[in-house]
Backbone as CSV, one residue per row, in Angstrom:
resi,resn,N_x,N_y,N_z,CA_x,CA_y,CA_z,C_x,C_y,C_z
1,UNK,156.439,118.249,142.461,157.909,117.539,142.670,158.435,118.388,143.797
2,UNK,159.237,117.925,144.789,159.249,118.047,145.783,159.315,119.549,146.752
3,UNK,159.003,120.550,145.650,158.697,122.092,145.670,157.278,122.494,146.313
4,UNK,156.520,121.001,145.611,154.868,120.897,145.744,154.458,121.547,144.032
5,UNK,155.542,121.782,142.899,155.316,122.485,141.473,154.650,121.006,140.388
6,UNK,153.973,121.080,140.526,153.048,119.906,139.244,153.483,120.634,138.005
7,UNK,154.240,119.514,137.773,155.212,119.441,136.189,154.223,119.263,135.422
8,UNK,153.507,117.726,135.211,152.944,117.292,134.371,151.463,115.978,134.807
9,UNK,151.002,115.947,133.823,150.077,114.963,134.678,150.036,113.404,133.709
10,UNK,150.266,112.333,134.214,150.085,111.211,133.118,149.289,110.296,133.563
11,UNK,148.759,109.239,133.160,148.274,107.855,133.611,148.034,107.054,133.614
12,UNK,148.443,105.509,134.091,148.904,104.903,133.204,147.815,104.164,132.239
13,UNK,147.683,103.229,131.086,146.516,102.934,130.146,146.761,101.655,129.694
14,UNK,147.577,101.023,129.688,147.917,100.170,129.323,148.036,99.310,130.845
15,UNK,147.870,97.504,131.236,148.354,97.033,132.292,150.330,96.714,131.811
16,UNK,150.662,96.740,130.624,152.270,97.141,131.058,152.886,98.347,130.610
17,UNK,152.449,98.746,131.505,152.852,100.684,131.760,153.475,100.526,133.154
18,UNK,154.446,101.108,133.002,155.745,101.079,134.492,155.505,102.052,135.241
19,UNK,155.338,102.410,136.078,154.709,103.673,137.491,156.545,103.723,137.983
20,UNK,157.472,104.440,137.192,159.154,105.099,137.758,159.200,105.498,138.814
21,UNK,160.277,105.395,139.763,160.336,106.160,140.860,161.713,106.305,140.778
22,UNK,161.968,107.848,141.030,163.240,108.282,141.027,163.426,108.403,142.318
23,UNK,165.325,108.445,142.504,165.514,108.251,144.296,165.137,109.811,144.659
24,UNK,164.496,110.560,144.217,163.832,111.577,145.098,162.278,111.516,144.929
25,UNK,161.765,110.466,144.835,160.367,110.271,144.980,159.532,110.668,143.836
26,UNK,160.030,111.355,143.258,159.668,111.953,141.935,158.907,110.303,141.274
27,UNK,157.619,110.647,140.224,157.220,109.457,139.541,156.954,109.793,138.801
28,UNK,156.578,108.676,137.603,156.407,108.938,136.039,156.254,107.636,135.405
29,UNK,155.664,107.761,134.491,154.728,106.813,133.337,155.492,106.172,132.422
30,UNK,155.839,105.276,132.328,156.839,104.810,130.657,155.972,103.959,130.413
31,UNK,155.775,103.096,129.018,155.211,102.075,128.339,156.390,100.774,129.267
32,UNK,155.008,99.884,128.999,156.384,98.338,129.040,157.642,98.765,127.984
33,UNK,157.372,98.928,127.497,158.089,98.576,126.076,159.385,99.322,126.045
34,UNK,159.555,100.738,125.957,160.076,101.867,126.478,160.931,101.522,127.902
35,UNK,160.171,101.100,129.005,160.890,100.664,130.055,161.891,99.583,130.471
36,UNK,161.507,98.930,129.040,162.670,96.995,129.031,163.957,97.715,128.507
37,UNK,163.328,98.678,127.445,165.042,99.528,126.904,165.945,100.618,127.448
38,UNK,165.028,100.974,128.207,165.886,101.908,128.906,166.935,101.485,130.312
39,UNK,166.067,100.326,130.926,166.458,100.186,132.426,166.424,98.571,132.300
40,UNK,167.428,98.381,133.545,167.940,96.658,133.651,168.135,96.017,135.394
41,UNK,167.510,95.156,135.728,167.904,95.002,137.119,169.318,95.140,137.808
42,UNK,169.343,96.169,138.725,170.965,95.948,138.645,171.217,94.698,139.945
43,UNK,172.818,94.333,139.121,173.310,93.394,139.662,173.120,93.215,141.468
44,UNK,174.391,94.545,141.325,174.054,94.935,142.680,173.077,94.983,143.825
45,UNK,171.539,94.548,143.273,170.157,94.623,144.406,169.362,94.692,143.125
46,UNK,169.072,93.711,143.171,167.922,92.986,141.984,166.955,93.061,142.304
47,UNK,165.889,94.309,143.839,165.341,94.958,144.045,165.287,96.103,143.073
48,UNK,165.930,96.738,142.794,166.105,98.087,142.049,166.190,97.833,140.487
49,UNK,166.086,98.401,139.505,166.290,98.937,138.519,167.344,99.668,138.124
50,UNK,168.532,99.572,137.482,169.207,101.158,136.568,168.743,101.305,135.205
51,UNK,169.872,102.688,134.974,169.291,102.534,133.469,170.100,102.354,132.529
52,UNK,169.604,101.781,131.302,170.943,101.127,130.429,170.762,102.217,129.541
53,UNK,171.794,102.249,128.230,172.414,102.931,127.046,173.074,104.217,126.855
54,UNK,173.115,104.116,128.354,174.900,105.165,127.979,174.430,106.687,128.270
55,UNK,174.983,107.316,127.762,175.013,109.189,128.157,173.736,109.800,127.767
56,UNK,173.138,110.247,128.483,172.294,111.372,127.903,172.536,112.618,127.058
57,UNK,171.529,113.284,126.625,172.014,114.560,125.872,170.931,115.894,126.747
58,UNK,171.007,116.729,127.735,170.483,117.219,128.101,170.744,119.099,127.789
59,UNK,169.113,120.056,127.851,169.624,121.372,128.047,169.241,122.122,129.125
60,UNK,169.897,122.556,129.848,170.027,123.443,130.636,169.199,124.994,130.770
61,UNK,167.676,124.904,131.076,166.264,126.165,130.174,166.717,127.420,131.316
62,UNK,167.502,128.416,131.174,167.381,129.884,131.126,166.306,130.354,131.710
63,UNK,165.437,130.026,131.274,163.602,130.055,131.505,162.693,129.591,131.478
64,UNK,161.536,129.773,132.194,159.918,129.261,132.411,160.330,128.422,130.779
65,UNK,159.800,127.240,130.867,159.276,126.204,129.309,157.925,125.945,130.284
66,UNK,156.886,125.645,128.909,155.854,124.576,128.711,155.737,124.243,127.068
67,UNK,155.098,122.839,126.845,155.503,122.645,125.867,154.135,120.778,126.186
68,UNK,153.359,119.866,125.150,153.189,118.851,125.213,153.933,117.909,125.355
69,UNK,154.208,117.146,126.326,154.480,115.656,126.477,154.664,114.853,125.584
70,UNK,155.091,113.021,125.153,154.972,112.894,123.960,154.096,112.343,125.385
71,UNK,153.300,112.541,126.067,151.962,111.206,126.508,151.100,112.436,126.210
72,UNK,151.157,113.458,125.603,149.696,114.044,125.365,149.560,115.498,126.084
73,UNK,150.254,115.632,127.468,149.289,116.665,128.330,150.451,117.729,128.589
74,UNK,150.579,118.776,128.813,151.161,119.775,129.080,152.059,118.880,130.441
75,UNK,153.667,119.995,130.002,154.755,119.384,130.658,155.315,121.036,131.542
76,UNK,155.788,121.396,131.939,155.905,122.816,133.220,157.214,122.560,133.628
77,UNK,158.391,123.205,133.110,159.301,122.980,133.715,160.133,124.689,133.885
78,UNK,160.174,124.447,135.024,160.443,125.722,135.685,162.512,126.553,135.106
79,UNK,162.995,127.888,135.058,163.600,127.639,135.324,164.592,127.434,135.557
80,UNK,166.223,127.415,134.881,166.721,126.250,136.053,166.798,124.447,135.771
81,UNK,165.392,124.295,135.504,165.238,122.860,134.985,165.719,122.546,133.658
82,UNK,165.463,121.152,133.233,166.162,120.581,132.283,165.599,119.596,131.793
83,UNK,165.952,119.902,129.621,165.668,119.181,129.394,165.843,117.995,128.876
84,UNK,165.899,116.359,128.707,166.089,115.463,128.555,165.965,115.735,126.790
85,UNK,166.692,115.857,125.873,166.902,116.066,124.666,167.367,115.113,123.795
86,UNK,167.724,113.853,124.898,168.206,112.372,124.076,167.464,111.932,122.568
87,UNK,166.417,111.722,123.372,164.700,111.209,122.221,164.390,112.254,121.093
88,UNK,165.139,113.151,121.017,164.172,114.245,119.525,163.876,113.788,118.326
89,UNK,164.761,112.829,118.035,164.659,112.306,116.338,162.844,111.547,116.952
90,UNK,162.919,110.783,118.511,161.419,110.077,118.069,160.724,110.481,118.788
91,UNK,160.649,112.075,119.212,160.382,112.945,119.817,159.672,112.723,121.383
92,UNK,160.757,111.872,122.172,161.108,111.163,123.202,161.585,113.082,124.286
93,UNK,160.684,113.737,124.294,161.901,114.949,124.728,160.908,115.236,125.942
94,UNK,161.876,115.155,126.995,160.426,115.629,128.776,161.489,116.125,129.205
95,UNK,160.347,116.993,130.695,161.404,118.144,131.516,161.956,117.233,132.715
96,UNK,163.125,118.009,133.768,163.053,117.294,134.876,163.358,118.927,135.156
97,UNK,162.673,119.216,136.770,163.544,120.315,137.337,164.590,120.065,138.149
98,UNK,165.286,121.763,138.488,166.988,121.683,138.845,166.953,120.262,140.244
99,UNK,166.485,120.836,140.694,166.793,119.431,142.460,166.544,118.634,142.194
100,UNK,165.814,117.750,141.442,165.249,116.419,141.128,166.592,116.262,139.979
101,UNK,166.898,116.295,139.127,167.677,116.386,137.905,169.045,116.188,138.630
102,UNK,169.646,117.270,139.804,170.534,117.535,140.397,170.847,115.642,140.901
103,UNK,169.857,115.425,141.607,169.333,114.758,142.625,169.977,113.340,141.727
104,UNK,168.987,112.891,140.562,169.165,111.937,140.016,169.537,111.542,138.789
105,UNK,170.617,112.491,138.313,171.673,112.357,137.265,173.222,112.132,137.545
106,UNK,173.880,112.084,136.897,175.511,112.304,137.702,176.382,112.600,136.016
107,UNK,176.872,112.982,136.653,177.685,113.136,134.573,178.345,112.534,134.756
108,UNK,178.541,112.456,132.778,179.537,110.854,133.035,179.904,111.156,130.896
109,UNK,180.632,110.244,130.675,180.913,111.059,129.535,180.344,109.942,128.252
110,UNK,180.748,109.755,127.146,180.261,109.384,125.478,179.340,107.925,125.800
111,UNK,180.628,107.762,127.419,179.587,105.610,126.982,179.199,105.728,128.921
112,UNK,179.400,106.868,129.069,178.026,106.767,129.853,178.918,105.856,131.341
113,UNK,180.048,106.660,131.658,181.091,106.060,132.909,180.616,107.252,133.550
114,UNK,180.268,107.216,134.374,180.142,108.227,136.063,181.550,108.871,135.691
115,UNK,181.411,110.104,135.389,182.432,111.193,135.181,183.286,112.175,137.065
116,UNK,184.250,112.094,137.348,183.907,112.518,139.493,185.081,113.988,138.902
117,UNK,183.180,114.523,139.256,183.797,116.024,139.566,184.674,116.211,140.528
118,UNK,185.889,117.088,140.280,186.565,117.255,141.533,186.513,119.245,141.778
119,UNK,186.033,119.216,143.193,185.702,120.665,143.428,186.693,121.952,142.978
120,UNK,186.219,122.593,142.032,187.822,123.363,142.792,188.027,124.467,143.342
121,UNK,189.023,124.557,144.538,189.551,125.414,145.263,189.963,126.575,144.921
122,UNK,189.901,127.356,146.257,190.750,128.636,145.905,191.939,128.717,145.444
123,UNK,192.166,127.440,145.663,194.073,127.244,145.152,193.871,126.803,144.162
124,UNK,193.517,126.332,142.944,193.222,125.864,141.810,192.427,126.390,140.768
125,UNK,192.107,127.687,141.313,191.477,128.383,140.685,192.490,129.726,139.575
């Protein structure tokens, strides 16, 4: 992670595996099949891919958590980090550190439409 924390280790296992790089530079590996389900070419920038599939569910952590990730390696997420629990029915749960989460994800409605957050001002409290 940007702060030097090692979240997990994973290795490309097949020629179809994909290395995904988030806007923060974080890299992770997923199978080609999963990549094709989760991402599509961005029409505005065909050199990039964007997520598809609508909203995701997240659990914000109040303590450090370690667990075995879907790829069989230990994953360590620090307090304040986030678990992606959208795939809990399939066992596809993974963690994201707070800074990387904040720079990668945006709040959206259940259809995946980004919600504009209006900062609270002293007058609106």
